[in-house]
N, C-alpha and C positions, 0 to 999 in steps of 0.2 A: 074816324079818328084823325084823319089828315086835317079836316076842317078845325078840329079842336086845337091841334098843334099850330096851324096857321094863325088862328085867332090869338093864341097864347103868346106868339112871337111879337104881337103888336103892342103888348103891355109890358112895362118894366116892373117886375115883381121883386120883392125882397127875398121871398122864399116860395118855393113851389110845393104844394101839398097834394098827395094822392089820397083820397078818402076810402077807396075800396080796391079790391084786386083788379078791377077793370081799368082803373085810372092810374095805377102805380107805374106802369111802363111809360105811359104818355107823360106823366109828371116828371119822371126821371129824364126822359129825352129832352123835354122842354127846359129843365134845369141845366142840363149840359149845354144846350144851345145858348141860354141866357147867362151862363156862367154864374148861377145862383145855387144856393143850397137847396136840397130836396128833402122832404119828410114824408113818411108814409104813416097814415093814421089807420087804426084798425078798430072799428066800432061793432064788430060782430060778436055775438054771444054764443055762437055755435062752435066754440073751439073744439070740443070733443068730436063733433061731427066732421069738421074739416080734417082733424087729425086722423079720424077713422077712414075717411074717403081718399085723402091725398097723402097720408103718412106724416112724418115729422115736419115736412115742408109746409103743411097746412098751418102750422103755428107762425110761420114767417110770412 
């Protein structure tokens, strides 16, 4: 993950987007460093499974 963060710092983005739960934290940290907005996209269709396994936080 550090390599991703280091590469991301080299580019000037308008917005930083995390596309799954693995990339959300890295996208947020990079957006803070670049002082840019951050968005989280959720393309998963297993909402009921996430909610069952992690509780209400599975929806977020």
